[in-house]
C-alpha positions as CSV (number, residue, x, y, z in Angstrom):
1,M,76.3,-8.1,-18.0
2,T,73.3,-10.3,-18.9
3,T,73.1,-14.1,-18.6
4,A,71.8,-14.3,-22.2
5,T,75.3,-13.9,-23.6
6,L,76.8,-16.6,-21.4
7,H,77.2,-20.4,-21.9
8,K,73.8,-22.1,-21.6
9,L,74.9,-24.3,-18.7
10,L,76.6,-21.3,-16.8
11,S,73.6,-19.1,-17.5
12,R,71.2,-21.7,-16.0
13,Q,73.3,-22.1,-12.9
14,M,73.6,-18.3,-12.3
15,N,69.9,-17.7,-12.7
16,K,69.3,-20.4,-10.2
17,Y,71.8,-19.5,-7.5
18,L,72.7,-15.7,-7.9
19,S,70.9,-12.5,-7.8
20,E,71.0,-9.5,-10.2
21,E,73.1,-7.5,-7.8
22,C,75.9,-10.0,-7.9
23,L,76.2,-9.4,-11.7
24,Q,76.7,-5.7,-11.1
25,H,80.1,-6.1,-9.5
26,E,82.9,-5.6,-12.0
27,R,85.3,-8.1,-10.3
28,F,82.6,-10.7,-10.3
29,Q,81.9,-10.1,-13.9
30,N,85.5,-10.8,-14.8
31,F,85.3,-14.0,-12.8
32,V,82.1,-15.0,-14.7
33,K,83.8,-14.2,-18.1
34,A,86.7,-16.6,-17.2
35,V,84.3,-19.3,-16.1
36,N,82.3,-18.8,-19.3
37,E,85.4,-19.1,-21.4
38,S,86.3,-22.4,-19.6
39,Y,82.8,-23.7,-20.4
40,H,83.2,-23.0,-24.1
41,N,86.7,-24.5,-24.2
42,F,85.4,-27.6,-22.5
43,D,82.7,-28.0,-25.2
44,R,85.3,-27.6,-28.0
45,D,87.6,-30.2,-26.3
46,K,84.7,-32.5,-26.0
47,E,83.8,-32.2,-29.7
48,L,87.4,-32.8,-30.7
49,F,87.6,-35.8,-28.4
50,E,84.4,-37.3,-29.7
51,H,85.5,-36.8,-33.3
52,S,88.9,-38.2,-32.5
53,S,87.3,-41.2,-30.8
54,F,85.1,-41.8,-33.8
55,M,88.0,-41.7,-36.2
56,N,90.1,-44.0,-34.1
57,E,87.3,-46.5,-33.9
58,R,86.9,-46.5,-37.7
59,Q,90.7,-46.8,-38.3
60,Y,90.8,-49.6,-35.8
61,A,88.0,-51.4,-37.5
62,D,89.8,-51.0,-40.9
63,I,93.1,-52.2,-39.5
64,N,91.5,-55.1,-37.7
65,Q,89.7,-56.2,-41.0
66,R,93.0,-56.0,-42.9
67,L,94.7,-58.1,-40.2
68,K,92.0,-60.7,-40.4
69,E,92.4,-60.9,-44.2
70,E,96.2,-61.1,-44.0
71,I,95.9,-63.9,-41.4
72,S,93.5,-65.8,-43.6
73,Q,95.7,-65.4,-46.6
74,R,98.8,-66.5,-44.6
75,R,96.9,-69.5,-43.4
76,Q,95.8,-70.4,-46.9
77,S,99.3,-70.0,-48.3
78,V,100.8,-72.2,-45.6
79,E,98.1,-74.8,-46.2
80,K,98.8,-74.8,-50.0
81,L,102.6,-74.9,-49.3
82,I,102.1,-78.0,-47.0
83,E,99.9,-79.6,-49.7
84,A,102.5,-78.9,-52.4
85,I,105.3,-80.4,-50.2
86,R,103.1,-83.5,-49.6
87,S,102.6,-83.9,-53.3
88,M,106.3,-83.8,-53.9
89,E,107.6,-85.9,-51.0
90,S,107.0,-89.5,-50.1
91,A,104.1,-90.4,-47.8
92,E,106.4,-91.1,-44.9
93,D,108.0,-87.6,-45.1
94,A,104.7,-85.9,-45.7
95,D,103.1,-87.4,-42.6
96,K,105.7,-85.5,-40.5
97,L,104.0,-82.2,-41.5
98,D,101.2,-81.0,-39.2
99,A,98.1,-79.9,-41.1
100,D,97.6,-76.9,-38.8
101,P,99.8,-74.1,-40.1
102,D,99.3,-72.0,-37.0
103,D,100.6,-74.6,-34.6
104,N,103.4,-75.9,-36.9
105,L,104.7,-72.9,-38.7
106,L,108.1,-73.1,-37.0
107,G,108.2,-76.8,-37.8
108,L,107.3,-76.1,-41.4
109,V,110.2,-73.6,-41.7
110,T,112.6,-76.2,-40.2
111,Y,111.3,-78.8,-42.6
112,L,111.7,-76.5,-45.6
113,Q,115.2,-75.6,-44.5
114,R,116.0,-79.3,-44.4
115,Q,114.6,-79.8,-47.8
116,I,116.5,-76.9,-49.2
117,E,119.7,-78.4,-47.8
118,Q,118.8,-81.7,-49.4
119,R,118.2,-80.0,-52.8
120,K,121.5,-78.3,-52.6
121,K,123.2,-81.6,-51.9
122,V,121.4,-83.2,-54.9
123,E,122.4,-80.3,-57.1
124,T,126.0,-80.6,-56.0
125,E,125.9,-84.4,-56.8
126,L,124.3,-83.7,-60.2
127,R,126.9,-81.0,-61.0
128,T,129.6,-83.5,-60.1
129,A,128.0,-86.2,-62.3
130,K,127.7,-83.7,-65.2
131,E,131.4,-82.8,-64.9
132,E,132.3,-86.5,-64.8
133,A,130.1,-87.1,-67.9
134,E,131.8,-84.3,-69.7
135,K,135.2,-85.7,-68.8
136,A,134.1,-89.1,-70.0
137,T,132.9,-87.6,-73.3
138,Q,136.2,-85.8,-73.7
139,A,138.0,-89.0,-72.9
140,K,135.9,-90.8,-75.6
141,S,136.7,-88.1,-78.1
142,D,140.4,-88.3,-77.3
143,F,140.3,-92.0,-77.5
144,L,138.6,-92.0,-80.9
145,S,141.0,-89.4,-82.2
146,M,144.0,-91.5,-81.0
147,M,142.6,-94.8,-82.3
148,S,141.6,-93.1,-85.6
149,H,145.1,-91.8,-86.1
150,E,146.7,-95.1,-85.1
151,I,144.5,-97.2,-87.4
152,R,144.5,-94.8,-90.4
153,T,148.3,-94.2,-90.4
154,P,149.3,-97.8,-91.3
155,L,146.0,-98.2,-93.3
156,N,147.1,-95.3,-95.5
157,G,150.3,-97.2,-96.5
158,I,148.3,-100.3,-97.3
159,V,145.7,-98.4,-99.3
160,G,148.4,-96.4,-101.2
161,M,150.5,-99.4,-102.0
162,T,147.5,-101.5,-103.1
163,Y,146.3,-98.7,-105.4
164,L,149.7,-98.3,-107.0
165,M,150.1,-102.1,-107.5
166,L,146.7,-102.3,-109.1
167,Q,147.8,-99.7,-111.6
168,E,150.7,-101.9,-112.7
169,E,150.7,-105.0,-114.9
170,V,150.7,-108.0,-112.5
171,P,149.9,-111.7,-112.9
172,P,146.2,-112.7,-112.6
173,S,146.8,-114.5,-109.3
174,I,148.4,-111.5,-107.7
175,A,145.7,-109.2,-109.1
176,E,143.1,-111.4,-107.5
177,N,144.9,-111.2,-104.2
178,L,145.2,-107.4,-104.5
179,N,141.4,-107.1,-105.2
180,T,140.7,-109.2,-102.1
181,L,143.1,-106.9,-100.2
182,Q,141.3,-103.8,-101.5
183,F,137.9,-105.2,-100.5
184,S,139.1,-105.8,-97.0
185,I,140.6,-102.3,-96.8
186,E,137.3,-100.8,-98.0
187,H,135.4,-102.8,-95.3
188,L,137.8,-101.6,-92.6
189,Y,137.6,-98.0,-93.9
190,A,133.8,-98.1,-93.8
191,L,133.9,-99.4,-90.3
192,I,136.1,-96.6,-89.1
193,N,134.0,-94.0,-90.9
194,D,130.8,-95.4,-89.3
195,I,132.2,-95.0,-85.8
196,L,133.5,-91.5,-86.4
197,D,130.2,-90.4,-88.1
198,F,128.3,-91.8,-85.1
199,S,130.5,-90.0,-82.7
200,K,130.1,-86.7,-84.6
201,I,126.3,-87.0,-84.7
202,E,126.1,-87.9,-81.0
203,A,128.2,-84.9,-80.1
204,G,125.9,-82.6,-82.1
205,K,128.7,-81.5,-84.4
206,V,126.8,-82.1,-87.7
207,D,125.7,-78.9,-89.3
208,L,123.5,-79.3,-92.4
209,E,124.3,-77.2,-95.5
210,E,121.6,-75.6,-97.7
211,I,123.1,-75.4,-101.1
212,P,121.5,-76.0,-104.6
213,F,121.7,-79.5,-105.9
214,D,120.0,-81.9,-108.3
215,L,118.4,-84.7,-106.3
216,K,117.6,-86.8,-109.3
217,Q,121.3,-86.6,-110.5
218,L,122.5,-87.3,-106.9
219,V,120.4,-90.5,-106.8
220,S,121.6,-91.5,-110.3
221,N,125.2,-91.1,-109.1
222,I,124.6,-93.3,-106.1
223,K,123.1,-96.0,-108.3
224,R,126.2,-96.0,-110.5
225,A,128.5,-96.1,-107.5
226,H,126.8,-99.2,-106.2
227,Q,126.3,-100.9,-109.6
228,L,129.5,-102.9,-109.6
229,K,128.9,-104.3,-106.0
230,A,125.3,-105.2,-106.9
231,E,126.5,-107.1,-110.0
232,E,128.9,-109.1,-107.8
233,N,125.9,-110.2,-105.8
234,G,123.9,-111.0,-108.9
235,N,121.6,-108.0,-108.1
236,R,120.0,-105.5,-110.4
237,I,119.4,-101.9,-109.3
238,R,116.3,-100.2,-110.7
239,L,115.8,-96.4,-110.5
240,M,112.4,-94.8,-110.7
241,L,112.3,-91.0,-110.9
242,D,109.3,-88.7,-110.8
243,D,109.7,-86.1,-113.6
244,D,107.7,-83.6,-111.6
245,I,110.5,-83.3,-108.9
246,P,112.1,-79.9,-109.4
247,D,115.5,-80.0,-111.0
248,T,117.1,-77.8,-108.3
249,L,116.5,-78.2,-104.6
250,L,118.2,-76.7,-101.6
251,G,119.8,-79.0,-99.0
252,D,122.8,-81.0,-97.9
253,P,123.6,-83.4,-100.8
254,L,126.5,-84.9,-98.9
255,R,124.3,-86.0,-95.9
256,I,121.3,-87.0,-98.1
257,G,123.7,-89.0,-100.3
258,Q,125.1,-90.7,-97.1
259,V,121.5,-91.7,-96.1
260,L,120.8,-93.1,-99.6
261,S,124.2,-94.9,-99.8
262,N,123.6,-96.5,-96.4
263,L,120.2,-97.8,-97.5
264,V,121.4,-99.0,-100.9
265,S,124.5,-100.6,-99.4
266,N,122.3,-102.4,-96.9
267,A,119.9,-103.6,-99.5
268,N,122.7,-104.9,-101.6
269,K,124.3,-106.6,-98.6
270,F,121.2,-108.6,-97.7
271,T,120.1,-109.5,-101.2
272,R,121.4,-112.2,-103.5
273,S,120.3,-112.5,-107.2
274,G,117.5,-110.1,-106.6
275,T,116.4,-106.6,-107.4
276,I,117.0,-103.3,-105.5
277,T,114.6,-100.5,-106.4
278,I,115.3,-96.8,-105.7
279,E,112.2,-94.7,-106.1
280,L,111.7,-90.9,-105.9
281,S,108.1,-89.5,-106.0
282,L,106.8,-86.0,-105.5
283,Q,104.2,-86.0,-102.7
284,R,103.4,-82.3,-102.6
285,K,104.7,-79.1,-104.1
286,T,104.2,-75.4,-103.4
287,A,105.9,-72.3,-104.8
288,E,108.6,-72.6,-102.1
289,H,108.9,-76.3,-101.1
290,A,108.8,-79.8,-102.5
291,N,107.9,-82.9,-100.4
292,V,109.8,-85.8,-101.9
293,Q,109.3,-89.4,-100.8
294,I,112.4,-91.6,-101.3
295,S,112.3,-95.3,-100.9
296,V,114.8,-98.2,-101.2
297,Q,113.2,-101.6,-101.7
298,D,114.9,-105.0,-102.0
299,T,114.0,-108.6,-102.5
300,G,116.5,-109.9,-99.9
301,V,116.2,-111.7,-96.6
302,G,113.8,-109.3,-95.0
303,I,113.3,-108.4,-91.3
304,A,110.9,-110.0,-88.9
305,K,108.3,-107.6,-87.6
306,E,109.4,-108.0,-84.0
307,K,112.8,-106.8,-85.0
308,H,111.7,-103.6,-86.8
309,S,112.4,-101.3,-83.8
310,T,115.6,-102.8,-82.6
311,I,117.5,-102.5,-86.0
312,F,117.5,-98.7,-85.5
313,E,119.4,-99.1,-82.2
314,M,123.2,-98.8,-82.1
315,F,125.3,-101.9,-82.7
316,T,122.1,-104.0,-83.3
317,Q,121.2,-106.2,-86.2
318,A,118.2,-108.3,-86.9
319,N,119.8,-111.5,-85.4
320,S,123.3,-112.7,-84.4
321,A,123.7,-114.7,-87.5
322,T,123.5,-111.5,-89.6
323,T,126.8,-110.2,-88.3
324,R,128.5,-113.6,-88.9
325,K,127.1,-113.9,-92.4
326,F,127.0,-110.4,-93.8
327,G,129.3,-108.4,-91.4
328,G,128.8,-104.8,-90.4
329,T,128.6,-102.9,-87.1
330,G,124.9,-102.2,-86.9
331,L,125.6,-98.4,-87.0
332,G,124.5,-97.7,-90.6
333,L,120.8,-97.5,-89.8
334,V,121.4,-95.6,-86.6
335,I,123.4,-93.0,-88.5
336,T,120.7,-92.9,-91.2
337,R,117.9,-92.4,-88.6
338,K,119.8,-89.6,-86.8
339,L,120.7,-87.8,-90.1
340,L,117.0,-87.9,-91.1
341,E,116.0,-86.6,-87.7
342,L,118.3,-83.6,-88.4
343,H,116.3,-83.1,-91.6
344,G,113.0,-83.2,-89.6
345,S,112.1,-86.6,-91.1
346,T,111.8,-90.2,-89.9
347,I,112.8,-93.5,-91.4
348,E,110.0,-96.0,-91.9
349,L,110.1,-99.7,-92.7
350,E,107.9,-102.3,-94.3
351,S,109.3,-105.8,-94.2
352,D,108.7,-109.4,-93.3
353,E,111.2,-112.1,-92.8
354,G,112.1,-113.8,-96.1
355,K,110.1,-111.2,-98.1
356,G,112.5,-108.3,-98.6
357,A,112.4,-104.9,-97.1
358,K,111.4,-101.4,-98.0
359,F,112.9,-98.4,-96.2
360,F,111.3,-95.0,-97.0
361,F,111.2,-91.4,-95.8
362,T,110.0,-88.0,-96.9
363,L,112.1,-84.8,-97.2
364,K,110.7,-81.3,-97.3
365,L,113.2,-79.3,-99.3
366,P,113.2,-75.7,-100.5
367,I,113.0,-75.2,-104.3
368,G,116.1,-73.5,-105.7
369,T,117.0,-71.8,-109.0
370,A,118.7,-73.6,-111.8
371,I,122.2,-74.8,-110.9
372,K,124.9,-73.0,-112.9
373,Q,126.9,-75.6,-114.8
374,N,130.5,-74.8,-113.7
375,F,133.5,-76.2,-115.4
376,N,134.5,-79.5,-113.9
377,P,138.3,-80.0,-113.8
378,V,138.1,-83.7,-113.1
379,D,137.8,-84.7,-116.7
380,T,140.8,-82.5,-117.8
381,L,143.3,-83.2,-115.1
382,N,146.3,-85.3,-116.1
383,E,149.8,-86.2,-115.0
384,Q,151.2,-83.0,-116.6
385,T,148.8,-80.7,-114.6
386,L,151.0,-80.6,-111.5
387,K,154.4,-80.9,-113.2
388,G,156.9,-78.4,-111.6
389,V,154.8,-77.7,-108.5
390,K,157.0,-77.6,-105.4
391,I,155.6,-79.0,-102.2
392,L,156.9,-79.4,-98.6
393,L,155.7,-82.7,-97.1
394,V,155.7,-82.7,-93.3
395,E,155.2,-86.3,-92.2
396,D,156.8,-88.4,-89.5
397,Y,155.7,-91.9,-90.5
398,P,158.2,-93.4,-93.0
399,V,155.6,-95.7,-94.8
400,N,153.3,-92.7,-95.4
401,V,156.2,-90.6,-96.7
402,N,157.1,-93.4,-99.1
403,V,153.5,-93.7,-100.3
404,A,153.1,-89.9,-100.7
405,L,156.4,-89.6,-102.6
406,K,155.3,-92.3,-105.1
407,F,152.1,-90.4,-105.9
408,L,153.6,-86.9,-105.9
409,G,156.5,-88.1,-108.0
410,K,154.2,-89.8,-110.5
411,W,152.4,-86.4,-110.9
412,G,155.7,-84.6,-111.6
413,I,155.8,-82.7,-108.3
414,E,159.0,-81.6,-106.6
415,V,158.9,-82.6,-102.9
416,D,161.0,-81.7,-99.8
417,V,160.3,-83.9,-96.8
418,A,160.4,-82.9,-93.1
419,E,160.1,-85.5,-90.3
420,N,158.3,-83.2,-87.8
421,G,156.7,-79.8,-87.5
422,L,159.9,-78.1,-86.2
423,I,162.0,-79.2,-89.2
424,G,159.1,-78.4,-91.5
425,L,158.9,-74.9,-90.1
426,E,162.7,-74.4,-90.5
427,K,162.6,-75.7,-94.1
428,F,159.6,-73.6,-95.0
429,L,161.1,-70.4,-93.7
430,A,164.4,-71.1,-95.6
431,G,162.8,-72.1,-98.9
432,R,160.0,-71.3,-101.4
433,Y,157.1,-73.7,-101.8
434,D,153.8,-73.6,-103.7
435,L,152.0,-75.7,-101.0
436,V,152.5,-77.6,-97.8
437,L,151.1,-81.0,-97.0
438,M,151.0,-81.1,-93.2
439,D,150.5,-84.1,-90.9
440,L,148.9,-83.0,-87.6
441,Q,150.1,-85.4,-84.9
442,M,153.9,-85.5,-84.9
443,P,156.7,-85.5,-82.3
444,I,158.7,-82.4,-81.2
445,M,156.2,-80.0,-82.9
446,D,152.8,-81.0,-84.2
447,G,151.2,-79.7,-87.3
448,Y,148.9,-77.3,-85.6
449,T,151.8,-75.4,-84.0
450,A,153.9,-75.5,-87.1
451,T,150.9,-74.0,-89.1
452,E,150.3,-71.3,-86.5
453,K,154.0,-70.2,-86.7
454,I,153.9,-70.2,-90.5
455,R,150.9,-67.9,-90.4
456,E,152.5,-65.7,-87.7
457,A,155.4,-65.2,-90.1
458,G,152.9,-63.7,-92.5
459,S,152.9,-66.4,-95.1
460,Q,149.6,-67.2,-97.0
461,T,151.0,-70.3,-98.7
462,P,148.3,-72.9,-99.0
463,I,148.5,-75.6,-96.3
464,I,146.6,-78.9,-96.7
465,A,146.3,-81.2,-93.7
466,L,147.1,-84.7,-94.9
467,T,146.3,-86.6,-91.7
468,A,144.9,-89.6,-90.0
469,S,143.2,-87.4,-87.3
470,A,139.7,-87.3,-88.7
471,T,137.5,-86.3,-85.7
472,Y,135.5,-83.1,-85.8
473,S,137.5,-81.5,-82.9
474,N,140.8,-82.0,-84.9
475,K,139.2,-80.5,-88.0
476,D,138.0,-77.5,-86.1
477,R,141.4,-77.0,-84.5
478,A,143.2,-77.4,-87.9
479,I,141.0,-74.7,-89.5
480,S,141.5,-72.4,-86.5
481,A,145.3,-72.9,-86.8
482,G,145.2,-71.6,-90.4
483,I,145.0,-74.8,-92.5
484,N,143.2,-74.2,-95.8
485,D,141.9,-77.7,-96.4
486,Y,141.7,-81.2,-95.1
487,V,142.5,-84.6,-96.7
488,T,142.0,-87.7,-94.5
489,K,144.2,-90.7,-94.6
490,P,143.9,-93.1,-96.2
491,F,143.6,-90.5,-98.9
492,N,141.8,-90.8,-102.3
493,P,144.5,-90.0,-104.9
494,K,142.0,-88.2,-107.1
495,E,140.9,-86.0,-104.2
496,L,144.4,-85.1,-103.2
497,F,145.3,-84.4,-106.9
498,Q,142.3,-82.1,-107.3
499,K,143.1,-80.1,-104.1
500,I,146.7,-79.6,-105.0
501,A,145.6,-78.4,-108.4
502,K,143.1,-76.1,-106.9
503,Y,145.4,-74.4,-104.4
504,T,148.4,-74.2,-106.7
505,R,146.1,-72.7,-109.4
506,R,147.0,-75.5,-111.9
507,V,143.4,-76.1,-112.9
508,P,143.0,-75.2,-116.6
509,A,141.1,-72.0,-117.3
């Protein structure tokens, strides 16, 4: 054995302290080999330990750096949270928060928990308030439905009898009284319709149609409809139409007509011996749309500038004397404004007290194709058209039964009467009828239930609701029950005539 093959440190120690003879002994050589192996193992363990120590130090540094970053981020987040809370809360509450998030983290959590509990309490109160508001809205709807029914039911009898008496030959003094009565009825009817229209718009139940119509023709019809009333006030209605306006536009002629009628009616109400001018002018036209400005101008009493904004508020008129002198609810312009908002337009006003008023707005309407001229049955209907039609009249109010029988009998219609829905159902199932006129609110069994049971029996006989219940919810419920159409009391005789002719197929071909 030579020391050159041994571990450097062991070789150096042996050369210093042992002789060559010692290395010749076999048992000593085995001892030296074991010691040499231990020296090498120690070196390997040392290298591993040093490497491990180096890795641990680097990992520790990395972990320590990440911890510092996380602590910094947490501190910034807490500070921002405290700042946000201070911006939301009152100064008194905010001062309770310590600016040092490290020292007050537990207090911050407690504070937040308290705020969350407060928010939950507020949410509960808001939910309760919302439920109460919904109940109040439903109560208002129910009240309007009931009042509409209670007012319209006797009004139907008054309207019907007045109409029938005006068709007869009566002395001039009685005719004058009847005309006065008819005027009062029309005023009351307009008042009821204003309230119901306002309720419907407020509830978001107005859906605009988009059907082809002739705007120029619509305005001409409105002019004719108000001509007689204008002449009574000594007024003249002028109509100015722009020939460049397309003949066919797409929109809701009923609602646009309602807006124009409100404005023309107002102009006529507040003008005496003057002029009302309805003007339509094309502002802009593309291949798809036409922008049409519509204005109604009068030479009446005018509106003071400080009152311009208030007249568009509900139940408001320019001054208290207006209601006493001219009447009205102050709802007409509110309904007009809201209907125009549904069209994406706004109502504008130019007026001064004593100098008349000009209301105007612009409608952007799609351009449609030419309207097909359909046969209009109005001009050909006569009292022979409905002769022989058999109708079941389901109505509980005796006066309305009497009024309906007079009209139906005059048209040559055979009529069976039922006092409520249950009797009506029994008579319908036992007989054969061309059509049913169904009141909706009746004792024992209402019209909705009677209609549902008729439909459950498999009958497709047309059913027209002839009712004083004119709210949107009642109409929706009637259609859902299976009713084909709706005529509101007090009914227009021509409208009822036309619908009976339509559903009994008595319209001439």
